[in-house]
N, CA, C, O and the ligand as a Tripos MOL2 file, in Angstrom:
@<TRIPOS>MOLECULE
protein
  313   311    79     0     0
PROTEIN
NO_CHARGES

@<TRIPOS>ATOM
      1 N         -84.9120  156.1260  286.9000 N.3       1 MET1
      2 CA        -84.5180  156.8720  285.6450 C.3       1 MET1
      3 C         -85.5850  157.9420  285.4120 C.2       1 MET1
      4 O         -86.7590  157.6630  285.1730 O.2       1 MET1
      5 N         -85.1130  159.1530  285.4950 N.am      2 SER2
      6 CA        -86.0860  160.2930  285.2580 C.3       2 SER2
      7 C         -85.9560  160.9140  283.9180 C.2       2 SER2
      8 O         -84.9040  160.7930  283.2900 O.2       2 SER2
      9 N         -86.9650  161.5730  283.4440 N.am      3 ASP3
     10 CA        -86.9140  162.1520  282.1190 C.3       3 ASP3
     11 C         -86.0230  163.3630  282.1150 C.2       3 ASP3
     12 O         -85.9800  164.1090  283.0930 O.2       3 ASP3
     13 N         -85.3120  163.5720  281.0270 N.am      4 LEU4
     14 CA        -84.5400  164.7430  280.8730 C.3       4 LEU4
     15 C         -85.4030  165.9790  280.5980 C.2       4 LEU4
     16 O         -86.4550  165.8910  279.9660 O.2       4 LEU4
     17 N         -84.9450  167.1040  281.0740 N.am      5 THR5
     18 CA        -85.6000  168.3220  280.6530 C.3       5 THR5
     19 C         -84.9020  168.8310  279.3710 C.2       5 THR5
     20 O         -83.8150  168.3700  279.0240 O.2       5 THR5
     21 N         -85.5230  169.7540  278.7020 N.am      6 CYS6
     22 CA        -84.9560  170.3080  277.4600 C.3       6 CYS6
     23 C         -83.5490  170.9650  277.7860 C.2       6 CYS6
     24 O         -82.6030  170.8290  277.0100 O.2       6 CYS6
     25 N         -83.4600  171.6390  278.8970 N.am      7 GLN7
     26 CA        -82.2500  172.2860  279.3720 C.3       7 GLN7
     27 C         -81.1530  171.2540  279.5150 C.2       7 GLN7
     28 O         -80.0230  171.4700  279.0770 O.2       7 GLN7
     29 N         -81.5050  170.0730  280.1620 N.am      8 GLU8
     30 CA        -80.4470  169.0290  280.3530 C.3       8 GLU8
     31 C         -80.0490  168.4330  279.0060 C.2       8 GLU8
     32 O         -78.8910  168.1010  278.7520 O.2       8 GLU8
     33 N         -81.0860  168.3130  278.1450 N.am      9 PHE9
     34 CA        -80.7930  167.7440  276.8170 C.3       9 PHE9
     35 C         -79.7310  168.5340  276.0790 C.2       9 PHE9
     36 O         -78.7470  168.0090  275.5580 O.2       9 PHE9
     37 N         -80.0060  169.8820  276.0700 N.am     10 VAL10
     38 CA        -79.0680  170.7540  275.3810 C.3      10 VAL10
     39 C         -77.6930  170.7130  275.9510 C.2      10 VAL10
     40 O         -76.7060  170.7900  275.2200 O.2      10 VAL10
     41 N         -77.6080  170.5870  277.2930 N.am     11 GLU11
     42 CA        -76.3200  170.5240  277.9690 C.3      11 GLU11
     43 C         -75.5800  169.2130  277.6790 C.2      11 GLU11
     44 O         -74.3620  169.1300  277.8410 O.2      11 GLU11
     45 N         -76.3260  168.1930  277.2520 N.am     12 LEU12
     46 CA        -75.7540  166.8280  277.0250 C.3      12 LEU12
     47 C         -75.2870  166.7160  275.5850 C.2      12 LEU12
     48 O         -74.5030  165.8220  275.2660 O.2      12 LEU12
     49 N         -75.7640  167.6290  274.6750 N.am     13 VAL13
     50 CA        -75.4950  167.4260  273.2590 C.3      13 VAL13
     51 C         -74.0160  167.3790  272.9290 C.2      13 VAL13
     52 O         -73.6050  166.5500  272.1170 O.2      13 VAL13
     53 N         -73.2060  168.2290  273.5210 N.am     14 THR14
     54 CA        -71.7560  168.2260  273.2530 C.3      14 THR14
     55 C         -71.1980  166.8510  273.6110 C.2      14 THR14
     56 O         -70.4960  166.2360  272.8080 O.2      14 THR14
     57 N         -71.5200  166.3510  274.8620 N.am     15 ASP15
     58 CA        -71.0210  165.0770  275.3250 C.3      15 ASP15
     59 C         -71.4650  163.9460  274.3880 C.2      15 ASP15
     60 O         -70.7400  162.9850  274.1320 O.2      15 ASP15
     61 N         -72.7030  164.1170  273.8900 N.am     16 TYR16
     62 CA        -73.2680  163.0700  273.0170 C.3      16 TYR16
     63 C         -72.4090  163.0040  271.6860 C.2      16 TYR16
     64 O         -72.1010  161.9040  271.2270 O.2      16 TYR16
     65 N         -72.0470  164.1070  271.1050 N.am     17 PHE17
     66 CA        -71.2380  164.1340  269.9340 C.3      17 PHE17
     67 C         -69.8480  163.5980  270.1820 C.2      17 PHE17
     68 O         -69.2240  163.0000  269.3060 O.2      17 PHE17
     69 N         -69.3540  163.8350  271.4540 N.am     18 GLU18
     70 CA        -68.0180  163.3570  271.8150 C.3      18 GLU18
     71 C         -68.0390  161.9530  272.2710 C.2      18 GLU18
     72 O         -66.9950  161.4100  272.6310 O.2      18 GLU18
     73 N         -69.2390  161.3030  272.2760 N.am     19 GLY19
     74 CA        -69.2980  159.9020  272.7170 C.3      19 GLY19
     75 C         -69.0590  159.6780  274.1850 C.2      19 GLY19
     76 O         -68.6490  158.5880  274.5850 O.2      19 GLY19
     77 N         -69.3040  160.6780  274.9940 N.am     20 GLU20
     78 CA        -68.9740  160.6030  276.3670 C.3      20 GLU20
     79 C         -70.2380  160.2490  277.2760 C.2      20 GLU20
     80 O         -70.1350  160.2010  278.5020 O.2      20 GLU20
     81 N         -71.3370  160.0240  276.6610 N.am     21 LEU21
     82 CA        -72.5320  159.6790  277.5000 C.3      21 LEU21
     83 C         -72.4570  158.2170  277.8240 C.2      21 LEU21
     84 O         -72.0760  157.3940  276.9910 O.2      21 LEU21
     85 N         -72.8350  157.8910  279.0840 N.am     22 ASP22
     86 CA        -72.8990  156.4820  279.4370 C.3      22 ASP22
     87 C         -74.1750  155.8510  278.8670 C.2      22 ASP22
     88 O         -75.0300  156.5730  278.3530 O.2      22 ASP22
     89 N         -74.3170  154.5870  278.9400 N.am     23 ALA23
     90 CA        -75.4750  153.8630  278.3750 C.3      23 ALA23
     91 C         -76.7790  154.4070  278.8850 C.2      23 ALA23
     92 O         -77.6840  154.6750  278.0950 O.2      23 ALA23
     93 N         -76.9000  154.5720  280.1340 N.am     24 GLU24
     94 CA        -78.1550  155.0150  280.7750 C.3      24 GLU24
     95 C         -78.5040  156.4670  280.2970 C.2      24 GLU24
     96 O         -79.6550  156.7590  279.9710 O.2      24 GLU24
     97 N         -77.5200  157.3250  280.2690 N.am     25 THR25
     98 CA        -77.7970  158.6850  279.8080 C.3      25 THR25
     99 C         -78.1510  158.7360  278.3500 C.2      25 THR25
    100 O         -79.0140  159.5130  277.9430 O.2      25 THR25
    101 N         -77.5010  157.9250  277.5640 N.am     26 THR26
    102 CA        -77.7980  157.7960  276.0840 C.3      26 THR26
    103 C         -79.2430  157.3570  275.9470 C.2      26 THR26
    104 O         -79.9470  157.8910  275.0900 O.2      26 THR26
    105 N         -79.7180  156.4260  276.7320 N.am     27 ALA27
    106 CA        -81.0490  155.9690  276.6750 C.3      27 ALA27
    107 C         -82.0150  157.0520  277.0190 C.2      27 ALA27
    108 O         -83.0420  157.1680  276.3520 O.2      27 ALA27
    109 N         -81.7570  157.8490  278.0120 N.am     28 ARG28
    110 CA        -82.5870  158.9790  278.3660 C.3      28 ARG28
    111 C         -82.5350  160.0510  277.3100 C.2      28 ARG28
    112 O         -83.5400  160.7050  277.0350 O.2      28 ARG28
    113 N         -81.4010  160.2340  276.7290 N.am     29 PHE29
    114 CA        -81.1670  161.2360  275.6880 C.3      29 PHE29
    115 C         -82.0430  160.8520  274.4480 C.2      29 PHE29
    116 O         -82.7500  161.7000  273.9030 O.2      29 PHE29
    117 N         -81.9820  159.6030  274.0310 N.am     30 ASP30
    118 CA        -82.7670  159.1060  272.8740 C.3      30 ASP30
    119 C         -84.1970  159.1850  273.1950 C.2      30 ASP30
    120 O         -85.0110  159.5030  272.3280 O.2      30 ASP30
    121 N         -84.5370  158.9160  274.3810 N.am     31 GLU31
    122 CA        -86.0190  158.9180  274.7420 C.3      31 GLU31
    123 C         -86.5530  160.3470  274.6530 C.2      31 GLU31
    124 O         -87.6760  160.5600  274.1970 O.2      31 GLU31
    125 N         -85.7900  161.2850  275.0670 N.am     32 HIS32
    126 CA        -86.1710  162.7050  275.0390 C.3      32 HIS32
    127 C         -86.3390  163.1490  273.5730 C.2      32 HIS32
    128 O         -87.3310  163.7840  273.2150 O.2      32 HIS32
    129 N         -85.3490  162.8000  272.7370 N.am     33 ARG33
    130 CA        -85.4770  163.0300  271.2850 C.3      33 ARG33
    131 C         -86.7240  162.5650  270.6880 C.2      33 ARG33
    132 O         -87.3400  163.2670  269.8850 O.2      33 ARG33
    133 N         -87.1380  161.3530  271.0650 N.am     34 ALA34
    134 CA        -88.3590  160.7390  270.5280 C.3      34 ALA34
    135 C         -89.5880  161.4810  270.9130 C.2      34 ALA34
    136 O         -90.5780  161.4930  270.1820 O.2      34 ALA34
    137 N         -89.5350  162.0960  272.0450 N.am     35 LEU35
    138 CA        -90.6960  162.7950  272.6400 C.3      35 LEU35
    139 C         -90.7430  164.2750  272.3730 C.2      35 LEU35
    140 O         -91.7960  164.8910  272.5380 O.2      35 LEU35
    141 N         -89.6290  164.8730  271.9620 N.am     36 CYS36
    142 CA        -89.5310  166.3180  271.8810 C.3      36 CYS36
    143 C         -88.9680  166.7270  270.5360 C.2      36 CYS36
    144 O         -87.7550  166.7020  270.3290 O.2      36 CYS36
    145 N         -89.8510  167.1040  269.6190 N.am     37 PRO37
    146 CA        -89.4500  167.4920  268.2280 C.3      37 PRO37
    147 C         -88.4630  168.6590  268.2220 C.2      37 PRO37
    148 O         -87.5470  168.7110  267.4010 O.2      37 PRO37
    149 N         -88.6720  169.6200  269.1800 N.am     38 GLY38
    150 CA        -87.7770  170.7470  269.2330 C.3      38 GLY38
    151 C         -86.3220  170.3670  269.4830 C.2      38 GLY38
    152 O         -85.4010  170.8920  268.8570 O.2      38 GLY38
    153 N         -86.1440  169.4180  270.4370 N.am     39 CYS39
    154 CA        -84.7780  168.9980  270.7610 C.3      39 CYS39
    155 C         -84.1980  168.1210  269.6450 C.2      39 CYS39
    156 O         -83.0000  168.1700  269.3660 O.2      39 CYS39
    157 N         -85.0590  167.3240  269.0160 N.am     40 GLU40
    158 CA        -84.5990  166.5110  267.8480 C.3      40 GLU40
    159 C         -84.0990  167.4620  266.7970 C.2      40 GLU40
    160 O         -83.0430  167.2360  266.2080 O.2      40 GLU40
    161 N         -84.8350  168.5210  266.5510 N.am     41 THR41
    162 CA        -84.4300  169.5160  265.5120 C.3      41 THR41
    163 C         -83.1030  170.1310  265.9160 C.2      41 THR41
    164 O         -82.1870  170.2770  265.1070 O.2      41 THR41
    165 N         -83.0290  170.4800  267.1650 N.am     42 TYR42
    166 CA        -81.7440  171.1510  267.6550 C.3      42 TYR42
    167 C         -80.5910  170.2080  267.4550 C.2      42 TYR42
    168 O         -79.5200  170.6340  267.0240 O.2      42 TYR42
    169 N         -80.7830  168.8740  267.7700 N.am     43 LEU43
    170 CA        -79.7420  167.9310  267.6030 C.3      43 LEU43
    171 C         -79.3180  167.7610  266.1770 C.2      43 LEU43
    172 O         -78.1250  167.6500  265.8940 O.2      43 LEU43
    173 N         -80.3050  167.7370  265.2300 N.am     44 LEU44
    174 CA        -79.9590  167.5770  263.8190 C.3      44 LEU44
    175 C         -79.2720  168.7940  263.2910 C.2      44 LEU44
    176 O         -78.4030  168.6760  262.4270 O.2      44 LEU44
    177 N         -79.6310  169.9890  263.7810 N.am     45 GLN45
    178 CA        -78.9710  171.2240  263.3450 C.3      45 GLN45
    179 C         -77.4900  171.1800  263.8550 C.2      45 GLN45
    180 O         -76.5550  171.5210  263.1300 O.2      45 GLN45
    181 N         -77.3310  170.7500  265.1190 N.am     46 MET46
    182 CA        -76.0170  170.6750  265.7330 C.3      46 MET46
    183 C         -75.1330  169.6750  264.9080 C.2      46 MET46
    184 O         -73.9590  169.9340  264.6410 O.2      46 MET46
    185 N         -75.7430  168.5490  264.5290 N.am     47 LYS47
    186 CA        -75.0080  167.5270  263.7980 C.3      47 LYS47
    187 C         -74.5020  168.0640  262.4390 C.2      47 LYS47
    188 O         -73.4080  167.7600  261.9650 O.2      47 LYS47
    189 N         -75.4370  168.9250  261.8310 N.am     48 GLU48
    190 CA        -75.0980  169.5020  260.5420 C.3      48 GLU48
    191 C         -74.0010  170.4850  260.7090 C.2      48 GLU48
    192 O         -73.0920  170.5410  259.8810 O.2      48 GLU48
    193 N         -74.0470  171.2940  261.7850 N.am     49 THR49
    194 CA        -73.0310  172.2760  262.0840 C.3      49 THR49
    195 C         -71.6710  171.6980  262.3180 C.2      49 THR49
    196 O         -70.6460  172.1850  261.8400 O.2      49 THR49
    197 N         -71.7140  170.5850  263.1110 N.am     50 VAL50
    198 CA        -70.4920  169.8800  263.5210 C.3      50 VAL50
    199 C         -69.8340  169.3470  262.2100 C.2      50 VAL50
    200 O         -68.6360  169.5220  261.9860 O.2      50 VAL50
    201 N         -70.6540  168.6980  261.3650 N.am     51 SER51
    202 CA        -70.0740  168.0720  260.1780 C.3      51 SER51
    203 C         -69.4870  169.1040  259.2210 C.2      51 SER51
    204 O         -68.5000  168.8640  258.5270 O.2      51 SER51
    205 N         -70.1760  170.3250  259.2170 N.am     52 ARG52
    206 CA        -69.7320  171.4060  258.3590 C.3      52 ARG52
    207 C         -68.3730  172.0090  258.8530 C.2      52 ARG52
    208 O         -67.4270  172.2360  258.1000 O.2      52 ARG52
    209 N         -68.3800  172.2320  260.1370 N.am     53 LEU53
    210 CA        -67.1630  172.8860  260.7560 C.3      53 LEU53
    211 C         -66.0670  171.8390  261.0020 C.2      53 LEU53
    212 O         -64.8880  172.1790  261.1050 O.2      53 LEU53
    213 N         -66.4500  170.6240  261.0910 N.am     54 GLY54
    214 CA        -65.4380  169.5700  261.3830 C.3      54 GLY54
    215 C         -65.1360  169.5130  262.8770 C.2      54 GLY54
    216 O         -64.2280  168.8000  263.3050 O.2      54 GLY54
    217 N         -65.8680  170.2350  263.6360 N.am     55 GLU55
    218 CA        -65.6650  170.2640  265.1020 C.3      55 GLU55
    219 C         -66.9330  170.7780  265.7980 C.2      55 GLU55
    220 O         -67.8610  171.3340  265.2110 O.2      55 GLU55
    221 N         -66.8700  170.5290  267.1230 N.am     56 ILE56
    222 CA        -68.0320  171.0190  267.9110 C.3      56 ILE56
    223 C         -67.7780  172.4820  268.2580 C.2      56 ILE56
    224 O         -66.7560  172.8020  268.8650 O.2      56 ILE56
    225 N         -68.6980  173.3770  267.8790 N.am     57 PRO57
    226 CA        -68.5070  174.7950  268.1930 C.3      57 PRO57
    227 C         -68.3290  175.0420  269.6890 C.2      57 PRO57
    228 O         -69.0940  174.5020  270.4890 O.2      57 PRO57
    229 N         -67.3740  175.8150  270.0730 N.am     58 VAL58
    230 CA        -67.1380  176.0540  271.5280 C.3      58 VAL58
    231 C         -68.3220  176.6970  272.1180 C.2      58 VAL58
    232 O         -68.6010  176.4490  273.2910 O.2      58 VAL58
    233 N         -69.0610  177.5120  271.4070 N.am     59 GLU59
    234 CA        -70.1180  178.2390  271.9900 C.3      59 GLU59
    235 C         -71.4840  177.5760  271.7260 C.2      59 GLU59
    236 O         -72.5370  178.2090  271.6500 O.2      59 GLU59
    237 N         -71.3660  176.2260  271.5920 N.am     60 SER60
    238 CA        -72.5600  175.4290  271.1480 C.3      60 SER60
    239 C         -73.7060  175.5740  272.1680 C.2      60 SER60
    240 O         -74.8620  175.4000  271.7820 O.2      60 SER60
    241 N         -73.4510  175.8730  273.4030 N.am     61 LEU61
    242 CA        -74.5250  175.9020  274.4110 C.3      61 LEU61
    243 C         -75.0460  177.3140  274.6090 C.2      61 LEU61
    244 O         -75.9410  177.5240  275.4280 O.2      61 LEU61
    245 N         -74.5130  178.2900  273.8810 N.am     62 SER62
    246 CA        -74.9950  179.6430  274.1350 C.3      62 SER62
    247 C         -76.3150  179.8940  273.5190 C.2      62 SER62
    248 O         -76.6720  179.2330  272.5450 O.2      62 SER62
    249 N         -77.1010  180.8710  274.0680 N.am     63 GLU63
    250 CA        -78.3730  181.1620  273.4870 C.3      63 GLU63
    251 C         -78.2450  181.7180  272.0440 C.2      63 GLU63
    252 O         -79.0950  181.4940  271.1820 O.2      63 GLU63
    253 N         -77.1610  182.4350  271.8430 N.am     64 GLU64
    254 CA        -76.9110  182.9780  270.4520 C.3      64 GLU64
    255 C         -76.7910  181.8780  269.4730 C.2      64 GLU64
    256 O         -77.3460  181.9670  268.3780 O.2      64 GLU64
    257 N         -76.0880  180.8350  269.8160 N.am     65 MET65
    258 CA        -75.9140  179.7210  268.8890 C.3      65 MET65
    259 C         -77.2510  178.9940  268.7280 C.2      65 MET65
    260 O         -77.5770  178.5390  267.6320 O.2      65 MET65
    261 N         -77.9870  178.8870  269.7540 N.am     66 GLN66
    262 CA        -79.2820  178.2210  269.5330 C.3      66 GLN66
    263 C         -80.2480  178.9860  268.6580 C.2      66 GLN66
    264 O         -80.9630  178.3920  267.8510 O.2      66 GLN66
    265 N         -80.2750  180.2880  268.8070 N.am     67 SER67
    266 CA        -81.1400  181.1420  267.9710 C.3      67 SER67
    267 C         -80.6590  181.1500  266.5310 C.2      67 SER67
    268 O         -81.4540  181.2220  265.5940 O.2      67 SER67
    269 N         -79.2780  181.0710  266.3630 N.am     68 THR68
    270 CA        -78.7400  180.9600  264.9960 C.3      68 THR68
    271 C         -79.2070  179.6390  264.3260 C.2      68 THR68
    272 O         -79.5960  179.6010  263.1590 O.2      68 THR68
    273 N         -79.1460  178.6140  265.1020 N.am     69 LEU69
    274 CA        -79.5350  177.3360  264.5800 C.3      69 LEU69
    275 C         -81.0510  177.3460  264.2100 C.2      69 LEU69
    276 O         -81.4560  176.8950  263.1380 O.2      69 LEU69
    277 N         -81.8440  177.8750  265.1370 N.am     70 LEU70
    278 CA        -83.2730  177.8860  264.9080 C.3      70 LEU70
    279 C         -83.6320  178.7410  263.7400 C.2      70 LEU70
    280 O         -84.5360  178.3490  263.0030 O.2      70 LEU70
    281 N         -83.0150  179.8820  263.4870 N.am     71 SER71
    282 CA        -83.2420  180.6520  262.3330 C.3      71 SER71
    283 C         -82.7790  180.0050  261.0700 C.2      71 SER71
    284 O         -83.3790  180.1760  260.0090 O.2      71 SER71
    285 N         -81.6910  179.2460  261.1850 N.am     72 ALA72
    286 CA        -81.1840  178.5420  260.0520 C.3      72 ALA72
    287 C         -82.1730  177.4340  259.6460 C.2      72 ALA72
    288 O         -82.3430  177.1320  258.4640 O.2      72 ALA72
    289 N         -82.8190  176.8380  260.6660 N.am     73 PHE73
    290 CA        -83.8350  175.8640  260.4270 C.3      73 PHE73
    291 C         -85.0350  176.4610  259.7110 C.2      73 PHE73
    292 O         -85.5560  175.8650  258.7680 O.2      73 PHE73
    293 N         -85.4660  177.6030  260.1400 N.am     74 ARG74
    294 CA        -86.5720  178.2910  259.4970 C.3      74 ARG74
    295 C         -86.2330  178.5700  258.0060 C.2      74 ARG74
    296 O         -87.0840  178.4350  257.1270 O.2      74 ARG74
    297 N         -84.9800  178.9580  257.7620 N.am     75 ASP75
    298 CA        -84.5830  179.2450  256.3720 C.3      75 ASP75
    299 C         -84.7260  177.9680  255.5170 C.2      75 ASP75
    300 O         -85.2280  178.0190  254.3940 O.2      75 ASP75
    301 N         -84.2810  176.8390  256.0620 N.am     76 VAL76
    302 CA        -84.3220  175.6070  255.3300 C.3      76 VAL76
    303 C         -85.7850  175.2620  254.9740 C.2      76 VAL76
    304 O         -86.0850  174.7880  253.8780 O.2      76 VAL76
    305 N         -86.6570  175.5140  255.9190 N.am     77 ARG77
    306 CA        -88.0670  175.1040  255.6690 C.3      77 ARG77
    307 C         -88.7550  176.0670  254.7020 C.2      77 ARG77
    308 O         -89.7910  175.6990  254.1480 O.2      77 ARG77
    309 N         -88.2560  177.2490  254.4710 N.am     78 ARG78
    310 CA        -88.9390  178.2380  253.6150 C.3      78 ARG78
    311 C         -89.0790  177.7730  252.1580 C.2      78 ARG78
    312 O         -89.6300  178.4970  251.3290 O.2      78 ARG78
    313 ZN        -86.7540  168.9240  274.6460 Zn       79 ZN79
@<TRIPOS>BOND
     1     1     2 1
     2     2     3 1
     3     3     4 2
     4     3     5 am
     5     5     6 1
     6     6     7 1
     7     7     8 2
     8     7     9 am
     9     9    10 1
    10    10    11 1
    11    11    12 2
    12    11    13 am
    13    13    14 1
    14    14    15 1
    15    15    16 2
    16    15    17 am
    17    17    18 1
    18    18    19 1
    19    19    20 2
    20    19    21 am
    21    21    22 1
    22    22    23 1
    23    23    24 2
    24    23    25 am
    25    25    26 1
    26    26    27 1
    27    27    28 2
    28    27    29 am
    29    29    30 1
    30    30    31 1
    31    31    32 2
    32    31    33 am
    33    33    34 1
    34    34    35 1
    35    35    36 2
    36    35    37 am
    37    37    38 1
    38    38    39 1
    39    39    40 2
    40    39    41 am
    41    41    42 1
    42    42    43 1
    43    43    44 2
    44    43    45 am
    45    45    46 1
    46    46    47 1
    47    47    48 2
    48    47    49 am
    49    49    50 1
    50    50    51 1
    51    51    52 2
    52    51    53 am
    53    53    54 1
    54    54    55 1
    55    55    56 2
    56    55    57 am
    57    57    58 1
    58    58    59 1
    59    59    60 2
    60    59    61 am
    61    61    62 1
    62    62    63 1
    63    63    64 2
    64    63    65 am
    65    65    66 1
    66    66    67 1
    67    67    68 2
    68    67    69 am
    69    69    70 1
    70    70    71 1
    71    71    72 2
    72    71    73 am
    73    73    74 1
    74    74    75 1
    75    75    76 2
    76    75    77 am
    77    77    78 1
    78    78    79 1
    79    79    80 2
    80    79    81 am
    81    81    82 1
    82    82    83 1
    83    83    84 2
    84    83    85 am
    85    85    86 1
    86    86    87 1
    87    87    88 2
    88    87    89 am
    89    89    90 1
    90    90    91 1
    91    91    92 2
    92    91    93 am
    93    93    94 1
    94    94    95 1
    95    95    96 2
    96    95    97 am
    97    97    98 1
    98    98    99 1
    99    99   100 2
   100    99   101 am
   101   101   102 1
   102   102   103 1
   103   103   104 2
   104   103   105 am
   105   105   106 1
   106   106   107 1
   107   107   108 2
   108   107   109 am
   109   109   110 1
   110   110   111 1
   111   111   112 2
   112   111   113 am
   113   113   114 1
   114   114   115 1
   115   115   116 2
   116   115   117 am
   117   117   118 1
   118   118   119 1
   119   119   120 2
   120   119   121 am
   121   121   122 1
   122   122   123 1
   123   123   124 2
   124   123   125 am
   125   125   126 1
   126   126   127 1
   127   127   128 2
   128   127   129 am
   129   129   130 1
   130   130   131 1
   131   131   132 2
   132   131   133 am
   133   133   134 1
   134   134   135 1
   135   135   136 2
   136   135   137 am
   137   137   138 1
   138   138   139 1
   139   139   140 2
   140   139   141 am
   141   141   142 1
   142   142   143 1
   143   143   144 2
   144   143   145 am
   145   145   146 1
   146   146   147 1
   147   147   148 2
   148   147   149 am
   149   149   150 1
   150   150   151 1
   151   151   152 2
   152   151   153 am
   153   153   154 1
   154   154   155 1
   155   155   156 2
   156   155   157 am
   157   157   158 1
   158   158   159 1
   159   159   160 2
   160   159   161 am
   161   161   162 1
   162   162   163 1
   163   163   164 2
   164   163   165 am
   165   165   166 1
   166   166   167 1
   167   167   168 2
   168   167   169 am
   169   169   170 1
   170   170   171 1
   171   171   172 2
   172   171   173 am
   173   173   174 1
   174   174   175 1
   175   175   176 2
   176   175   177 am
   177   177   178 1
   178   178   179 1
   179   179   180 2
   180   179   181 am
   181   181   182 1
   182   182   183 1
   183   183   184 2
   184   183   185 am
   185   185   186 1
   186   186   187 1
   187   187   188 2
   188   187   189 am
   189   189   190 1
   190   190   191 1
   191   191   192 2
   192   191   193 am
   193   193   194 1
   194   194   195 1
   195   195   196 2
   196   195   197 am
   197   197   198 1
   198   198   199 1
   199   199   200 2
   200   199   201 am
   201   201   202 1
   202   202   203 1
   203   203   204 2
   204   203   205 am
   205   205   206 1
   206   206   207 1
   207   207   208 2
   208   207   209 am
   209   209   210 1
   210   210   211 1
   211   211   212 2
   212   211   213 am
   213   213   214 1
   214   214   215 1
   215   215   216 2
   216   215   217 am
   217   217   218 1
   218   218   219 1
   219   219   220 2
   220   219   221 am
   221   221   222 1
   222   222   223 1
   223   223   224 2
   224   223   225 am
   225   225   226 1
   226   226   227 1
   227   227   228 2
   228   227   229 am
   229   229   230 1
   230   230   231 1
   231   231   232 2
   232   231   233 am
   233   233   234 1
   234   234   235 1
   235   235   236 2
   236   235   237 am
   237   237   238 1
   238   238   239 1
   239   239   240 2
   240   239   241 am
   241   241   242 1
   242   242   243 1
   243   243   244 2
   244   243   245 am
   245   245   246 1
   246   246   247 1
   247   247   248 2
   248   247   249 am
   249   249   250 1
   250   250   251 1
   251   251   252 2
   252   251   253 am
   253   253   254 1
   254   254   255 1
   255   255   256 2
   256   255   257 am
   257   257   258 1
   258   258   259 1
   259   259   260 2
   260   259   261 am
   261   261   262 1
   262   262   263 1
   263   263   264 2
   264   263   265 am
   265   265   266 1
   266   266   267 1
   267   267   268 2
   268   267   269 am
   269   269   270 1
   270   270   271 1
   271   271   272 2
   272   271   273 am
   273   273   274 1
   274   274   275 1
   275   275   276 2
   276   275   277 am
   277   277   278 1
   278   278   279 1
   279   279   280 2
   280   279   281 am
   281   281   282 1
   282   282   283 1
   283   283   284 2
   284   283   285 am
   285   285   286 1
   286   286   287 1
   287   287   288 2
   288   287   289 am
   289   289   290 1
   290   290   291 1
   291   291   292 2
   292   291   293 am
   293   293   294 1
   294   294   295 1
   295   295   296 2
   296   295   297 am
   297   297   298 1
   298   298   299 1
   299   299   300 2
   300   299   301 am
   301   301   302 1
   302   302   303 1
   303   303   304 2
   304   303   305 am
   305   305   306 1
   306   306   307 1
   307   307   308 2
   308   307   309 am
   309   309   310 1
   310   310   311 1
   311   311   312 2
@<TRIPOS>SUBSTRUCTURE
     1 MET1         2 RESIDUE 1 A MET
     2 SER2         6 RESIDUE 1 A SER
     3 ASP3        10 RESIDUE 1 A ASP
     4 LEU4        14 RESIDUE 1 A LEU
     5 THR5        18 RESIDUE 1 A THR
     6 CYS6        22 RESIDUE 1 A CYS
     7 GLN7        26 RESIDUE 1 A GLN
     8 GLU8        30 RESIDUE 1 A GLU
     9 PHE9        34 RESIDUE 1 A PHE
    10 VAL10       38 RESIDUE 1 A VAL
    11 GLU11       42 RESIDUE 1 A GLU
    12 LEU12       46 RESIDUE 1 A LEU
    13 VAL13       50 RESIDUE 1 A VAL
    14 THR14       54 RESIDUE 1 A THR
    15 ASP15       58 RESIDUE 1 A ASP
    16 TYR16       62 RESIDUE 1 A TYR
    17 PHE17       66 RESIDUE 1 A PHE
    18 GLU18       70 RESIDUE 1 A GLU
    19 GLY19       74 RESIDUE 1 A GLY
    20 GLU20       78 RESIDUE 1 A GLU
    21 LEU21       82 RESIDUE 1 A LEU
    22 ASP22       86 RESIDUE 1 A ASP
    23 ALA23       90 RESIDUE 1 A ALA
    24 GLU24       94 RESIDUE 1 A GLU
    25 THR25       98 RESIDUE 1 A THR
    26 THR26      102 RESIDUE 1 A THR
    27 ALA27      106 RESIDUE 1 A ALA
    28 ARG28      110 RESIDUE 1 A ARG
    29 PHE29      114 RESIDUE 1 A PHE
    30 ASP30      118 RESIDUE 1 A ASP
    31 GLU31      122 RESIDUE 1 A GLU
    32 HIS32      126 RESIDUE 1 A HIS
    33 ARG33      130 RESIDUE 1 A ARG
    34 ALA34      134 RESIDUE 1 A ALA
    35 LEU35      138 RESIDUE 1 A LEU
    36 CYS36      142 RESIDUE 1 A CYS
    37 PRO37      146 RESIDUE 1 A PRO
    38 GLY38      150 RESIDUE 1 A GLY
    39 CYS39      154 RESIDUE 1 A CYS
    40 GLU40      158 RESIDUE 1 A GLU
    41 THR41      162 RESIDUE 1 A THR
    42 TYR42      166 RESIDUE 1 A TYR
    43 LEU43      170 RESIDUE 1 A LEU
    44 LEU44      174 RESIDUE 1 A LEU
    45 GLN45      178 RESIDUE 1 A GLN
    46 MET46      182 RESIDUE 1 A MET
    47 LYS47      186 RESIDUE 1 A LYS
    48 GLU48      190 RESIDUE 1 A GLU
    49 THR49      194 RESIDUE 1 A THR
    50 VAL50      198 RESIDUE 1 A VAL
    51 SER51      202 RESIDUE 1 A SER
    52 ARG52      206 RESIDUE 1 A ARG
    53 LEU53      210 RESIDUE 1 A LEU
    54 GLY54      214 RESIDUE 1 A GLY
    55 GLU55      218 RESIDUE 1 A GLU
    56 ILE56      222 RESIDUE 1 A ILE
    57 PRO57      226 RESIDUE 1 A PRO
    58 VAL58      230 RESIDUE 1 A VAL
    59 GLU59      234 RESIDUE 1 A GLU
    60 SER60      238 RESIDUE 1 A SER
    61 LEU61      242 RESIDUE 1 A LEU
    62 SER62      246 RESIDUE 1 A SER
    63 GLU63      250 RESIDUE 1 A GLU
    64 GLU64      254 RESIDUE 1 A GLU
    65 MET65      258 RESIDUE 1 A MET
    66 GLN66      262 RESIDUE 1 A GLN
    67 SER67      266 RESIDUE 1 A SER
    68 THR68      270 RESIDUE 1 A THR
    69 LEU69      274 RESIDUE 1 A LEU
    70 LEU70      278 RESIDUE 1 A LEU
    71 SER71      282 RESIDUE 1 A SER
    72 ALA72      286 RESIDUE 1 A ALA
    73 PHE73      290 RESIDUE 1 A PHE
    74 ARG74      294 RESIDUE 1 A ARG
    75 ASP75      298 RESIDUE 1 A ASP
    76 VAL76      302 RESIDUE 1 A VAL
    77 ARG77      306 RESIDUE 1 A ARG
    78 ARG78      310 RESIDUE 1 A ARG
    79 ZN79       313 GROUP 0 **** ****
C-alpha cells in the first residue's frame, strides 16, 4: 500500500463523492487527508460545492476549478 500523491488525491475526489472507491483506496484517501491539510481543505471545499450545486461539477478536476475553490477558501478565512 503506497501513499497517494496530491495529484492522485485530486483525481480520486470525484469517485469518492460517488462512493466508487474500494475499501483499500478509501483507506489511502483518508490517510492522505490526515497528513495533507491542503487536500483536506480541497475536499471540504468540494463537498460544499457539491452540496450547493446538488451535483459534482463536471469540471471539478480542472485547474480553474481548483483555483476558484482556493480563492473561495481565502475569502472565507478573511
Ligand atoms: Zn495532498
